[in-house]
N, CA and C atoms of all chains as a GROMACS GRO file, in nm:
protein
  606
    1UNK      N    1  -0.403   1.310   0.703
    1UNK     CA    2  -0.501   1.278   0.805
    1UNK      C    3  -0.553   1.135   0.787
    2UNK      N    4  -0.578   1.098   0.656
    2UNK     CA    5  -0.632   0.965   0.631
    2UNK      C    6  -0.528   0.857   0.654
    3UNK      N    7  -0.399   0.889   0.625
    3UNK     CA    8  -0.296   0.789   0.650
    3UNK      C    9  -0.280   0.766   0.799
    4UNK      N   10  -0.301   0.874   0.880
    4UNK     CA   11  -0.291   0.855   1.024
    4UNK      C   12  -0.409   0.774   1.075
    5UNK      N   13  -0.528   0.790   1.012
    5UNK     CA   14  -0.643   0.710   1.054
    5UNK      C   15  -0.621   0.563   1.019
    6UNK      N   16  -0.551   0.539   0.907
    6UNK     CA   17  -0.518   0.401   0.871
    6UNK      C   18  -0.422   0.343   0.973
    7UNK      N   19  -0.321   0.422   1.011
    7UNK     CA   20  -0.225   0.376   1.111
    7UNK      C   21  -0.297   0.347   1.243
    8UNK      N   22  -0.394   0.432   1.277
    8UNK     CA   23  -0.471   0.410   1.402
    8UNK      C   24  -0.551   0.280   1.393
    9UNK      N   25  -0.607   0.253   1.273
    9UNK     CA   26  -0.683   0.128   1.255
    9UNK      C   27  -0.592   0.007   1.275
   10UNK      N   28  -0.471   0.014   1.213
   10UNK     CA   29  -0.375  -0.096   1.228
   10UNK      C   30  -0.341  -0.115   1.375
   11UNK      N   31  -0.311  -0.001   1.441
   11UNK     CA   32  -0.272  -0.009   1.582
   11UNK      C   33  -0.387  -0.065   1.666
   12UNK      N   34  -0.511  -0.025   1.632
   12UNK     CA   35  -0.628  -0.074   1.707
   12UNK      C   36  -0.641  -0.226   1.690
   13UNK      N   37  -0.625  -0.273   1.566
   13UNK     CA   38  -0.637  -0.418   1.540
   13UNK      C   39  -0.528  -0.493   1.618
   14UNK      N   40  -0.405  -0.441   1.612
   14UNK     CA   41  -0.293  -0.508   1.680
   14UNK      C   42  -0.311  -0.501   1.832
   15UNK      N   43  -0.360  -0.386   1.881
   15UNK     CA   44  -0.381  -0.372   2.026
   15UNK      C   45  -0.487  -0.470   2.075
   16UNK      N   46  -0.596  -0.482   1.996
   16UNK     CA   47  -0.702  -0.577   2.034
   16UNK      C   48  -0.646  -0.719   2.034
   17UNK      N   49  -0.566  -0.752   1.932
   17UNK     CA   50  -0.508  -0.887   1.924
   17UNK      C   51  -0.416  -0.914   2.043
   18UNK      N   52  -0.332  -0.814   2.077
   18UNK     CA   53  -0.241  -0.831   2.191
   18UNK      C   54  -0.319  -0.845   2.322
   19UNK      N   55  -0.426  -0.766   2.336
   19UNK     CA   56  -0.508  -0.772   2.457
   19UNK      C   57  -0.572  -0.911   2.469
   20UNK      N   58  -0.624  -0.962   2.356
   20UNK     CA   59  -0.686  -1.095   2.358
   20UNK      C   60  -0.583  -1.203   2.394
   21UNK      N   61  -0.463  -1.188   2.336
   21UNK     CA   62  -0.357  -1.287   2.364
   21UNK      C   63  -0.320  -1.281   2.513
   22UNK      N   64  -0.313  -1.158   2.569
   22UNK     CA   65  -0.279  -1.144   2.711
   22UNK      C   66  -0.385  -1.210   2.799
   23UNK      N   67  -0.512  -1.186   2.765
   23UNK     CA   68  -0.623  -1.246   2.843
   23UNK      C   69  -0.617  -1.399   2.833
   24UNK      N   70  -0.596  -1.446   2.710
   24UNK     CA   71  -0.592  -1.592   2.688
   24UNK      C   72  -0.471  -1.655   2.756
   25UNK      N   73  -0.358  -1.580   2.758
   25UNK     CA   74  -0.238  -1.632   2.826
   25UNK      C   75  -0.262  -1.642   2.976
   26UNK      N   76  -0.332  -1.540   3.029
   26UNK     CA   77  -0.366  -1.541   3.172
   26UNK      C   78  -0.460  -1.658   3.203
   27UNK      N   79  -0.556  -1.678   3.114
   27UNK     CA   80  -0.652  -1.790   3.130
   27UNK      C   81  -0.576  -1.922   3.124
   28UNK      N   82  -0.485  -1.932   3.028
   28UNK     CA   83  -0.407  -2.054   3.012
   28UNK      C   84  -0.325  -2.084   3.137
   29UNK      N   85  -0.266  -1.978   3.196
   29UNK     CA   86  -0.186  -1.995   3.317
   29UNK      C   87  -0.274  -2.035   3.435
   30UNK      N   88  -0.399  -1.982   3.436
   30UNK     CA   89  -0.490  -2.009   3.547
   30UNK      C   90  -0.541  -2.154   3.545
   31UNK      N   91  -0.574  -2.203   3.425
   31UNK     CA   92  -0.632  -2.339   3.419
   31UNK      C   93  -0.524  -2.447   3.430
   32UNK      N   94  -0.401  -2.412   3.386
   32UNK     CA   95  -0.287  -2.504   3.388
   32UNK      C   96  -0.322  -2.643   3.336
   33UNK      N   97  -0.333  -2.742   3.425
   33UNK     CA   98  -0.355  -2.879   3.377
   33UNK      C   99  -0.503  -2.921   3.381
   34UNK      N  100  -0.591  -2.826   3.388
   34UNK     CA  101  -0.734  -2.858   3.394
   34UNK      C  102  -0.784  -2.914   3.261
   35UNK      N  103  -0.911  -2.955   3.259
   35UNK     CA  104  -0.965  -3.014   3.135
   35UNK      C  105  -0.977  -2.913   3.020
   36UNK      N  106  -0.978  -2.784   3.054
   36UNK     CA  107  -0.996  -2.681   2.951
   36UNK      C  108  -0.864  -2.617   2.909
   37UNK      N  109  -0.752  -2.679   2.943
   37UNK     CA  110  -0.623  -2.611   2.920
   37UNK      C  111  -0.590  -2.591   2.772
   38UNK      N  112  -0.647  -2.672   2.685
   38UNK     CA  113  -0.616  -2.657   2.542
   38UNK      C  114  -0.692  -2.540   2.479
   39UNK      N  115  -0.806  -2.503   2.539
   39UNK     CA  116  -0.893  -2.402   2.479
   39UNK      C  117  -0.823  -2.266   2.464
   40UNK      N  118  -0.764  -2.210   2.573
   40UNK     CA  119  -0.699  -2.080   2.554
   40UNK      C  120  -0.585  -2.084   2.453
   41UNK      N  121  -0.512  -2.195   2.449
   41UNK     CA  122  -0.400  -2.206   2.354
   41UNK      C  123  -0.453  -2.206   2.209
   42UNK      N  124  -0.559  -2.282   2.188
   42UNK     CA  125  -0.618  -2.287   2.053
   42UNK      C  126  -0.671  -2.148   2.013
   43UNK      N  127  -0.736  -2.082   2.111
   43UNK     CA  128  -0.789  -1.948   2.083
   43UNK      C  129  -0.676  -1.849   2.052
   44UNK      N  130  -0.562  -1.864   2.123
   44UNK     CA  131  -0.447  -1.776   2.098
   44UNK      C  132  -0.397  -1.793   1.954
   45UNK      N  133  -0.389  -1.918   1.911
   45UNK     CA  134  -0.346  -1.946   1.773
   45UNK      C  135  -0.444  -1.883   1.674
   46UNK      N  136  -0.575  -1.894   1.706
   46UNK     CA  137  -0.678  -1.835   1.619
   46UNK      C  138  -0.661  -1.683   1.611
   47UNK      N  139  -0.634  -1.620   1.726
   47UNK     CA  140  -0.616  -1.474   1.728
   47UNK      C  141  -0.498  -1.436   1.639
   48UNK      N  142  -0.386  -1.510   1.652
   48UNK     CA  143  -0.267  -1.481   1.571
   48UNK      C  144  -0.299  -1.499   1.423
   49UNK      N  145  -0.370  -1.607   1.390
   49UNK     CA  146  -0.402  -1.635   1.249
   49UNK      C  147  -0.495  -1.528   1.191
   50UNK      N  148  -0.594  -1.483   1.271
   50UNK     CA  149  -0.694  -1.389   1.217
   50UNK      C  150  -0.651  -1.242   1.223
   51UNK      N  151  -0.540  -1.213   1.292
   51UNK     CA  152  -0.493  -1.074   1.298
   51UNK      C  153  -0.450  -1.026   1.159
   52UNK      N  154  -0.381  -1.112   1.086
   52UNK     CA  155  -0.335  -1.077   0.950
   52UNK      C  156  -0.450  -1.037   0.860
   53UNK      N  157  -0.552  -1.125   0.843
   53UNK     CA  158  -0.668  -1.087   0.762
   53UNK      C  159  -0.739  -0.962   0.813
   54UNK      N  160  -0.743  -0.943   0.946
   54UNK     CA  161  -0.810  -0.823   1.001
   54UNK      C  162  -0.736  -0.697   0.957
   55UNK      N  163  -0.603  -0.703   0.957
   55UNK     CA  164  -0.523  -0.589   0.910
   55UNK      C  165  -0.549  -0.565   0.761
   56UNK      N  166  -0.561  -0.674   0.686
   56UNK     CA  167  -0.587  -0.661   0.542
   56UNK      C  168  -0.725  -0.599   0.516
   57UNK      N  169  -0.823  -0.636   0.599
   57UNK     CA  170  -0.958  -0.578   0.585
   57UNK      C  171  -0.952  -0.428   0.612
   58UNK      N  172  -0.876  -0.389   0.717
   58UNK     CA  173  -0.862  -0.246   0.749
   58UNK      C  174  -0.797  -0.173   0.633
   59UNK      N  175  -0.697  -0.238   0.573
   59UNK     CA  176  -0.626  -0.176   0.460
   59UNK      C  177  -0.721  -0.160   0.339
   60UNK      N  178  -0.799  -0.264   0.314
   60UNK     CA  179  -0.893  -0.262   0.201
   60UNK      C  180  -0.999  -0.153   0.221
   61UNK      N  181  -1.051  -0.144   0.346
   61UNK     CA  182  -1.152  -0.042   0.377
   61UNK      C  183  -1.096   0.097   0.353
   62UNK      N  184  -0.969   0.116   0.396
   62UNK     CA  185  -0.905   0.246   0.378
   62UNK      C  186  -0.887   0.276   0.229
   63UNK      N  187  -0.845   0.173   0.152
   63UNK     CA  188  -0.825   0.192   0.008
   63UNK      C  189  -0.956   0.232  -0.060
   64UNK      N  190  -1.067   0.171  -0.017
   64UNK     CA  191  -1.197   0.205  -0.074
   64UNK      C  192  -1.238   0.347  -0.036
   65UNK      N  193  -1.203   0.385   0.088
   65UNK     CA  194  -1.242   0.517   0.138
   65UNK      C  195  -1.169   0.628   0.062
   66UNK      N  196  -1.037   0.608   0.039
   66UNK     CA  197  -0.960   0.714  -0.030
   66UNK      C  198  -0.949   0.687  -0.180
   67UNK      N  199  -1.021   0.583  -0.228
   67UNK     CA  200  -1.025   0.545  -0.369
   67UNK      C  201  -0.887   0.510  -0.426
   68UNK      N  202  -0.795   0.464  -0.339
   68UNK     CA  203  -0.663   0.427  -0.388
   68UNK      C  204  -0.665   0.288  -0.453
   69UNK      N  205  -0.783   0.221  -0.451
   69UNK     CA  206  -0.795   0.091  -0.518
   69UNK      C  207  -0.843   0.107  -0.662
   70UNK      N  208  -0.858   0.231  -0.707
   70UNK     CA  209  -0.904   0.254  -0.843
   70UNK      C  210  -0.800   0.206  -0.944
   71UNK      N  211  -0.848   0.141  -1.050
   71UNK     CA  212  -0.757   0.089  -1.152
   71UNK      C  213  -0.691   0.202  -1.230
   72UNK      N  214  -0.749   0.322  -1.224
   72UNK     CA  215  -0.698   0.433  -1.304
   72UNK      C  216  -0.617   0.532  -1.222
   73UNK      N  217  -0.601   0.503  -1.093
   73UNK     CA  218  -0.528   0.595  -1.007
   73UNK      C  219  -0.377   0.576  -1.015
   74UNK      N  220  -0.309   0.663  -0.947
   74UNK     CA  221  -0.162   0.660  -0.947
   74UNK      C  222  -0.108   0.540  -0.869
   75UNK      N  223  -0.190   0.487  -0.778
   75UNK     CA  224  -0.142   0.378  -0.692
   75UNK      C  225  -0.101   0.255  -0.773
   76UNK      N  226  -0.180   0.223  -0.878
   76UNK     CA  227  -0.145   0.109  -0.963
   76UNK      C  228  -0.011   0.134  -1.033
   77UNK      N  229   0.004   0.256  -1.081
   77UNK     CA  230   0.128   0.295  -1.151
   77UNK      C  231   0.248   0.283  -1.057
   78UNK      N  232   0.229   0.331  -0.934
   78UNK     CA  233   0.338   0.327  -0.835
   78UNK      C  234   0.372   0.181  -0.802
   79UNK      N  235   0.269   0.099  -0.782
   79UNK     CA  236   0.292  -0.042  -0.749
   79UNK      C  237   0.366  -0.113  -0.863
   80UNK      N  238   0.326  -0.079  -0.985
   80UNK     CA  239   0.389  -0.140  -1.103
   80UNK      C  240   0.537  -0.101  -1.113
   81UNK      N  241   0.563   0.029  -1.094
   81UNK     CA  242   0.702   0.077  -1.103
   81UNK      C  243   0.787   0.018  -0.990
   82UNK      N  244   0.728   0.012  -0.869
   82UNK     CA  245   0.804  -0.042  -0.754
   82UNK      C  246   0.834  -0.191  -0.777
   83UNK      N  247   0.735  -0.266  -0.828
   83UNK     CA  248   0.755  -0.410  -0.855
   83UNK      C  249   0.865  -0.430  -0.958
   84UNK      N  250   0.860  -0.348  -1.062
   84UNK     CA  251   0.959  -0.358  -1.169
   84UNK      C  252   1.099  -0.329  -1.116
   85UNK      N  253   1.110  -0.224  -1.032
   85UNK     CA  254   1.241  -0.189  -0.977
   85UNK      C  255   1.292  -0.298  -0.884
   86UNK      N  256   1.201  -0.354  -0.804
   86UNK     CA  257   1.243  -0.458  -0.708
   86UNK      C  258   1.281  -0.588  -0.780
   87UNK      N  259   1.225  -0.611  -0.898
   87UNK     CA  260   1.264  -0.729  -0.974
   87UNK      C  261   1.414  -0.722  -1.007
   88UNK      N  262   1.459  -0.603  -1.051
   88UNK     CA  263   1.601  -0.587  -1.082
   88UNK      C  264   1.685  -0.594  -0.954
   89UNK      N  265   1.631  -0.537  -0.845
   89UNK     CA  266   1.700  -0.548  -0.716
   89UNK      C  267   1.716  -0.695  -0.678
   90UNK      N  268   1.610  -0.773  -0.704
   90UNK     CA  269   1.611  -0.916  -0.668
   90UNK      C  270   1.720  -0.989  -0.745
   91UNK      N  271   1.735  -0.956  -0.874
   91UNK     CA  272   1.839  -1.023  -0.953
   91UNK      C  273   1.977  -0.997  -0.893
   92UNK      N  274   2.002  -0.872  -0.855
   92UNK     CA  275   2.132  -0.836  -0.797
   92UNK      C  276   2.149  -0.902  -0.660
   93UNK      N  277   2.042  -0.893  -0.578
   93UNK     CA  278   2.052  -0.946  -0.441
   93UNK      C  279   2.067  -1.098  -0.438
   94UNK      N  280   1.994  -1.166  -0.526
   94UNK     CA  281   2.005  -1.313  -0.530
   94UNK      C  282   2.149  -1.352  -0.566
   95UNK      N  283   2.207  -1.282  -0.662
   95UNK     CA  284   2.346  -1.309  -0.700
   95UNK      C  285   2.439  -1.282  -0.582
   96UNK      N  286   2.416  -1.166  -0.516
   96UNK     CA  287   2.502  -1.130  -0.402
   96UNK      C  288   2.488  -1.231  -0.288
   97UNK      N  289   2.361  -1.271  -0.259
   97UNK     CA  290   2.339  -1.367  -0.151
   97UNK      C  291   2.398  -1.503  -0.188
   98UNK      N  292   2.387  -1.540  -0.315
   98UNK     CA  293   2.446  -1.667  -0.360
   98UNK      C  294   2.596  -1.668  -0.342
   99UNK      N  295   2.658  -1.556  -0.381
   99UNK     CA  296   2.804  -1.546  -0.366
   99UNK      C  297   2.845  -1.547  -0.219
  100UNK      N  298   2.768  -1.472  -0.137
  100UNK     CA  299   2.803  -1.469   0.007
  100UNK      C  300   2.780  -1.605   0.072
  101UNK      N  301   2.680  -1.679   0.019
  101UNK     CA  302   2.657  -1.813   0.075
  101UNK      C  303   2.774  -1.907   0.042
  102UNK      N  304   2.832  -1.887  -0.077
  102UNK     CA  305   2.948  -1.970  -0.113
  102UNK      C  306   3.066  -1.941  -0.019
  103UNK      N  307   3.078  -1.814   0.022
  103UNK     CA  308   3.190  -1.774   0.110
  103UNK      C  309   3.161  -1.808   0.256
  104UNK      N  310   3.039  -1.770   0.300
  104UNK     CA  311   3.006  -1.787   0.444
  104UNK      C  312   2.910  -1.903   0.467
  105UNK      N  313   2.904  -1.995   0.374
  105UNK     CA  314   2.810  -2.107   0.383
  105UNK      C  315   2.822  -2.190   0.509
  106UNK      N  316   2.943  -2.197   0.563
  106UNK     CA  317   2.964  -2.278   0.683
  106UNK      C  318   2.906  -2.211   0.808
  107UNK      N  319   2.887  -2.078   0.800
  107UNK     CA  320   2.843  -2.004   0.919
  107UNK      C  321   2.694  -1.973   0.918
  108UNK      N  322   2.635  -1.965   0.799
  108UNK     CA  323   2.493  -1.926   0.790
  108UNK      C  324   2.410  -2.039   0.732
  109UNK      N  325   2.293  -2.062   0.795
  109UNK     CA  326   2.203  -2.167   0.749
  109UNK      C  327   2.130  -2.119   0.622
  110UNK      N  328   2.112  -2.206   0.520
  110UNK     CA  329   2.044  -2.163   0.397
  110UNK      C  330   1.905  -2.106   0.421
  111UNK      N  331   1.831  -2.165   0.516
  111UNK     CA  332   1.696  -2.115   0.545
  111UNK      C  333   1.703  -1.973   0.600
  112UNK      N  334   1.800  -1.949   0.687
  112UNK     CA  335   1.817  -1.816   0.744
  112UNK      C  336   1.850  -1.714   0.635
  113UNK      N  337   1.943  -1.755   0.544
  113UNK     CA  338   1.982  -1.666   0.433
  113UNK      C  339   1.861  -1.634   0.343
  114UNK      N  340   1.778  -1.737   0.320
  114UNK     CA  341   1.659  -1.718   0.235
  114UNK      C  342   1.561  -1.621   0.300
  115UNK      N  343   1.542  -1.637   0.431
  115UNK     CA  344   1.450  -1.547   0.503
  115UNK      C  345   1.503  -1.404   0.499
  116UNK      N  346   1.634  -1.388   0.521
  116UNK     CA  347   1.696  -1.254   0.517
  116UNK      C  348   1.675  -1.192   0.378
  117UNK      N  349   1.695  -1.274   0.274
  117UNK     CA  350   1.677  -1.226   0.136
  117UNK      C  351   1.532  -1.180   0.112
  118UNK      N  352   1.437  -1.263   0.155
  118UNK     CA  353   1.295  -1.228   0.135
  118UNK      C  354   1.257  -1.101   0.211
  119UNK      N  355   1.302  -1.092   0.337
  119UNK     CA  356   1.269  -0.974   0.417
  119UNK      C  357   1.332  -0.850   0.353
  120UNK      N  358   1.457  -0.864   0.306
  120UNK     CA  359   1.524  -0.751   0.238
  120UNK      C  360   1.445  -0.705   0.117
  121UNK      N  361   1.397  -0.800   0.037
  121UNK     CA  362   1.321  -0.765  -0.084
  121UNK      C  363   1.188  -0.697  -0.049
  122UNK      N  364   1.121  -0.746   0.055
  122UNK     CA  365   0.994  -0.685   0.096
  122UNK      C  366   1.018  -0.541   0.144
  123UNK      N  367   1.123  -0.524   0.225
  123UNK     CA  368   1.156  -0.390   0.275
  123UNK      C  369   1.190  -0.297   0.157
  124UNK      N  370   1.267  -0.350   0.062
  124UNK     CA  371   1.304  -0.269  -0.055
  124UNK      C  372   1.182  -0.229  -0.136
  125UNK      N  373   1.084  -0.321  -0.145
  125UNK     CA  374   0.962  -0.288  -0.218
  125UNK      C  375   0.893  -0.168  -0.154
  126UNK      N  376   0.880  -0.170  -0.020
  126UNK     CA  377   0.810  -0.061   0.047
  126UNK      C  378   0.889   0.070   0.038
  127UNK      N  379   1.023   0.059   0.045
  127UNK     CA  380   1.105   0.180   0.031
  127UNK      C  381   1.088   0.239  -0.110
  128UNK      N  382   1.099   0.152  -0.211
  128UNK     CA  383   1.082   0.198  -0.349
  128UNK      C  384   0.943   0.258  -0.370
  129UNK      N  385   0.841   0.192  -0.315
  129UNK     CA  386   0.703   0.238  -0.327
  129UNK      C  387   0.690   0.379  -0.269
  130UNK      N  388   0.746   0.399  -0.149
  130UNK     CA  389   0.737   0.530  -0.083
  130UNK      C  390   0.811   0.636  -0.163
  131UNK      N  391   0.928   0.602  -0.215
  131UNK     CA  392   1.008   0.700  -0.292
  131UNK      C  393   0.934   0.739  -0.421
  132UNK      N  394   0.882   0.638  -0.493
  132UNK     CA  395   0.814   0.666  -0.621
  132UNK      C  396   0.686   0.748  -0.596
  133UNK      N  397   0.611   0.710  -0.492
  133UNK     CA  398   0.488   0.784  -0.461
  133UNK      C  399   0.518   0.929  -0.427
  134UNK      N  400   0.624   0.949  -0.348
  134UNK     CA  401   0.662   1.084  -0.308
  134UNK      C  402   0.704   1.165  -0.432
  135UNK      N  403   0.778   1.099  -0.520
  135UNK     CA  404   0.827   1.167  -0.641
  135UNK      C  405   0.709   1.208  -0.732
  136UNK      N  406   0.609   1.124  -0.742
  136UNK     CA  407   0.499   1.151  -0.834
  136UNK      C  408   0.390   1.241  -0.775
  137UNK      N  409   0.360   1.222  -0.648
  137UNK     CA  410   0.239   1.285  -0.595
  137UNK      C  411   0.261   1.389  -0.486
  138UNK      N  412   0.385   1.431  -0.463
  138UNK     CA  413   0.402   1.533  -0.358
  138UNK      C  414   0.481   1.652  -0.409
  139UNK      N  415   0.323   1.568  -2.127
  139UNK     CA  416   0.189   1.616  -2.164
  139UNK      C  417   0.145   1.724  -2.064
  140UNK      N  418   0.101   1.837  -2.118
  140UNK     CA  419   0.052   1.946  -2.031
  140UNK      C  420  -0.099   1.928  -2.010
  141UNK      N  421  -0.149   1.982  -1.902
  141UNK     CA  422  -0.294   1.975  -1.881
  141UNK      C  423  -0.345   2.097  -1.804
  142UNK      N  424  -0.475   2.118  -1.813
  142UNK     CA  425  -0.538   2.233  -1.747
  142UNK      C  426  -0.628   2.189  -1.631
  143UNK      N  427  -0.597   2.074  -1.574
  143UNK     CA  428  -0.684   2.020  -1.468
  143UNK      C  429  -0.690   2.116  -1.348
  144UNK      N  430  -0.573   2.165  -1.306
  144UNK     CA  431  -0.570   2.255  -1.189
  144UNK      C  432  -0.650   2.382  -1.217
  145UNK      N  433  -0.634   2.434  -1.339
  145UNK     CA  434  -0.704   2.558  -1.378
  145UNK      C  435  -0.857   2.536  -1.379
  146UNK      N  436  -0.898   2.425  -1.442
  146UNK     CA  437  -1.042   2.396  -1.451
  146UNK      C  438  -1.101   2.368  -1.313
  147UNK      N  439  -1.023   2.302  -1.230
  147UNK     CA  440  -1.071   2.272  -1.093
  147UNK      C  441  -1.089   2.401  -1.014
  148UNK      N  442  -0.990   2.490  -1.027
  148UNK     CA  443  -0.999   2.619  -0.956
  148UNK      C  444  -1.119   2.700  -1.004
  149UNK      N  445  -1.145   2.692  -1.136
  149UNK     CA  446  -1.257   2.769  -1.190
  149UNK      C  447  -1.391   2.720  -1.136
  150UNK      N  448  -1.394   2.594  -1.093
  150UNK     CA  449  -1.518   2.539  -1.035
  150UNK      C  450  -1.517   2.547  -0.882
  151UNK      N  451  -1.411   2.607  -0.828
  151UNK     CA  452  -1.395   2.620  -0.683
  151UNK      C  453  -1.402   2.486  -0.611
  152UNK      N  454  -1.331   2.390  -0.668
  152UNK     CA  455  -1.331   2.256  -0.609
  152UNK      C  456  -1.196   2.228  -0.543
  153UNK      N  457  -1.200   2.149  -0.440
  153UNK     CA  458  -1.073   2.103  -0.379
  153UNK      C  459  -1.026   1.980  -0.456
  154UNK      N  460  -0.901   1.944  -0.437
  154UNK     CA  461  -0.848   1.822  -0.503
  154UNK      C  462  -0.926   1.700  -0.457
  155UNK      N  463  -0.964   1.698  -0.330
  155UNK     CA  464  -1.038   1.584  -0.275
  155UNK      C  465  -1.176   1.572  -0.342
  156UNK      N  466  -1.240   1.687  -0.362
  156UNK     CA  467  -1.373   1.686  -0.425
  156UNK      C  468  -1.365   1.638  -0.570
  157UNK      N  469  -1.262   1.684  -0.641
  157UNK     CA  470  -1.246   1.639  -0.779
  157UNK      C  471  -1.217   1.489  -0.783
  158UNK      N  472  -1.130   1.448  -0.691
  158UNK     CA  473  -1.094   1.306  -0.684
  158UNK      C  474  -1.217   1.219  -0.662
  159UNK      N  475  -1.302   1.265  -0.572
  159UNK     CA  476  -1.425   1.191  -0.540
  159UNK      C  477  -1.518   1.188  -0.661
  160UNK      N  478  -1.525   1.299  -0.732
  160UNK     CA  479  -1.616   1.309  -0.846
  160UNK      C  480  -1.577   1.215  -0.960
  161UNK      N  481  -1.446   1.198  -0.981
  161UNK     CA  482  -1.404   1.113  -1.094
  161UNK      C  483  -1.356   0.975  -1.049
  162UNK      N  484  -1.364   0.948  -0.919
  162UNK     CA  485  -1.336   0.813  -0.869
  162UNK      C  486  -1.190   0.774  -0.858
  163UNK      N  487  -1.106   0.871  -0.823
  163UNK     CA  488  -0.964   0.840  -0.800
  163UNK      C  489  -0.922   0.900  -0.666
  164UNK      N  490  -0.798   0.874  -0.627
  164UNK     CA  491  -0.749   0.928  -0.500
  164UNK      C  492  -0.700   1.071  -0.518
  165UNK      N  493  -0.689   1.141  -0.406
  165UNK     CA  494  -0.640   1.280  -0.411
  165UNK      C  495  -0.496   1.284  -0.461
  166UNK      N  496  -0.420   1.182  -0.425
  166UNK     CA  497  -0.281   1.177  -0.470
  166UNK      C  498  -0.272   1.167  -0.622
  167UNK      N  499  -0.370   1.096  -0.681
  167UNK     CA  500  -0.373   1.086  -0.827
  167UNK      C  501  -0.400   1.223  -0.889
  168UNK      N  502  -0.492   1.299  -0.827
  168UNK     CA  503  -0.522   1.433  -0.878
  168UNK      C  504  -0.398   1.522  -0.869
  169UNK      N  505  -0.327   1.514  -0.757
  169UNK     CA  506  -0.204   1.594  -0.739
  169UNK      C  507  -0.104   1.560  -0.850
  170UNK      N  508  -0.084   1.430  -0.873
  170UNK     CA  509   0.013   1.386  -0.975
  170UNK      C  510  -0.029   1.429  -1.115
  171UNK      N  511  -0.159   1.424  -1.144
  171UNK     CA  512  -0.208   1.466  -1.276
  171UNK      C  513  -0.185   1.617  -1.293
  172UNK      N  514  -0.222   1.692  -1.190
  172UNK     CA  515  -0.209   1.839  -1.200
  172UNK      C  516  -0.063   1.880  -1.219
  173UNK      N  517   0.027   1.806  -1.156
  173UNK     CA  518   0.169   1.840  -1.168
  173UNK      C  519   0.231   1.784  -1.296
  174UNK      N  520   0.151   1.712  -1.373
  174UNK     CA  521   0.200   1.657  -1.500
  174UNK      C  522   0.294   1.539  -1.482
  175UNK      N  523   0.289   1.476  -1.366
  175UNK     CA  524   0.377   1.362  -1.339
  175UNK      C  525   0.311   1.228  -1.366
  176UNK      N  526   0.182   1.232  -1.391
  176UNK     CA  527   0.108   1.108  -1.417
  176UNK      C  528   0.006   1.135  -1.527
  177UNK      N  529   0.018   1.060  -1.635
  177UNK     CA  530  -0.077   1.074  -1.745
  177UNK      C  531  -0.195   0.980  -1.723
  178UNK      N  532  -0.314   1.035  -1.711
  178UNK     CA  533  -0.429   0.948  -1.683
  178UNK      C  534  -0.463   0.858  -1.802
  179UNK      N  535  -0.535   0.752  -1.773
  179UNK     CA  536  -0.580   0.662  -1.879
  179UNK      C  537  -0.687   0.734  -1.964
  180UNK      N  538  -0.716   0.676  -2.080
  180UNK     CA  539  -0.818   0.737  -2.167
  180UNK      C  540  -0.955   0.746  -2.099
  181UNK      N  541  -1.002   0.638  -2.033
  181UNK     CA  542  -1.133   0.650  -1.965
  181UNK      C  543  -1.134   0.761  -1.859
  182UNK      N  544  -1.022   0.773  -1.785
  182UNK     CA  545  -1.017   0.878  -1.683
  182UNK      C  546  -1.013   1.017  -1.747
  183UNK      N  547  -0.940   1.029  -1.857
  183UNK     CA  548  -0.936   1.155  -1.930
  183UNK      C  549  -1.075   1.193  -1.978
  184UNK      N  550  -1.148   1.094  -2.029
  184UNK     CA  551  -1.285   1.120  -2.077
  184UNK      C  552  -1.378   1.158  -1.961
  185UNK      N  553  -1.357   1.092  -1.846
  185UNK     CA  554  -1.440   1.126  -1.729
  185UNK      C  555  -1.412   1.269  -1.682
  186UNK      N  556  -1.283   1.307  -1.688
  186UNK     CA  557  -1.248   1.445  -1.649
  186UNK      C  558  -1.313   1.544  -1.746
  187UNK      N  559  -1.309   1.510  -1.876
  187UNK     CA  560  -1.372   1.596  -1.975
  187UNK      C  561  -1.521   1.611  -1.951
  188UNK      N  562  -1.586   1.499  -1.923
  188UNK     CA  563  -1.730   1.500  -1.897
  188UNK      C  564  -1.761   1.583  -1.772
  189UNK      N  565  -1.676   1.565  -1.669
  189UNK     CA  566  -1.700   1.636  -1.544
  189UNK      C  567  -1.686   1.787  -1.563
  190UNK      N  568  -1.581   1.828  -1.637
  190UNK     CA  569  -1.559   1.973  -1.658
  190UNK      C  570  -1.642   2.027  -1.776
  191UNK      N  571  -1.712   1.938  -1.845
  191UNK     CA  572  -1.795   1.975  -1.960
  191UNK      C  573  -1.712   2.041  -2.071
  192UNK      N  574  -1.598   1.980  -2.096
  192UNK     CA  575  -1.511   2.023  -2.207
  192UNK      C  576  -1.460   1.897  -2.277
  193UNK      N  577  -1.400   1.915  -2.394
  193UNK     CA  578  -1.346   1.796  -2.462
  193UNK      C  579  -1.208   1.761  -2.402
  194UNK      N  580  -1.166   1.639  -2.426
  194UNK     CA  581  -1.037   1.593  -2.372
  194UNK      C  582  -0.922   1.682  -2.422
  195UNK      N  583  -0.935   1.725  -2.550
  195UNK     CA  584  -0.830   1.811  -2.608
  195UNK      C  585  -0.823   1.946  -2.537
  196UNK      N  586  -0.932   1.987  -2.477
  196UNK     CA  587  -0.931   2.114  -2.405
  196UNK      C  588  -0.861   2.102  -2.269
  197UNK      N  589  -0.846   1.978  -2.225
  197UNK     CA  590  -0.779   1.958  -2.095
  197UNK      C  591  -0.633   1.920  -2.116
  198UNK      N  592  -0.611   1.827  -2.207
  198UNK     CA  593  -0.475   1.773  -2.226
  198UNK      C  594  -0.416   1.819  -2.359
  199UNK      N  595  -0.287   1.844  -2.353
  199UNK     CA  596  -0.218   1.892  -2.473
  199UNK      C  597  -0.079   1.829  -2.477
  200UNK      N  598  -0.041   1.779  -2.594
  200UNK     CA  599   0.091   1.718  -2.606
  200UNK      C  600   0.199   1.826  -2.600
  201UNK      N  601   0.313   1.791  -2.540
  201UNK     CA  602   0.427   1.885  -2.537
  201UNK      C  603   0.479   1.905  -2.679
  202UNK      N  604   0.532   2.023  -2.703
  202UNK     CA  605   0.588   2.050  -2.837
  202UNK      C  606   0.715   1.968  -2.860
   0.00000   0.00000   0.00000
């Protein structure tokens, strides 16, 4: 029930951000070349920038509510185990990506490969976290 | 390590959530402790002992 309330909080924050962006986009289209045309664009950038921290605040509030931020709870143990596992995954993946870059280097941009590697590692962390948590606490 | 957390909690007619709230951890931590999948830290073990009004040795026992 509490995880669904957290998901609802995330969705609410994202929905509010999207609604604000839509309103600001409409405002931006309406003013076009007027003297105030930079204002909606600047506000849109602000909304995008502040959505991340707002999601983090929602996450922190939820952690405090369910006491998952306790130093003695299982959450720290799960995070530690997931980080440790992903470190070894990173060693293997970096080697694999390095080798594939040597082979397909002409077709893939290094920045693109780096982003793919980082996204893969982040996804693997969350997968490992979910698996370890399920194994320990369910 | 074996423990009697589930037994002691039942004897006090407490839910996992209530115990979790009393000792300052999440319900998932209580589930993991009761199932013997997570060994609590010494301070948490002492808090559990204080809460149940028993010694730590009465709650936790090393496997043979």
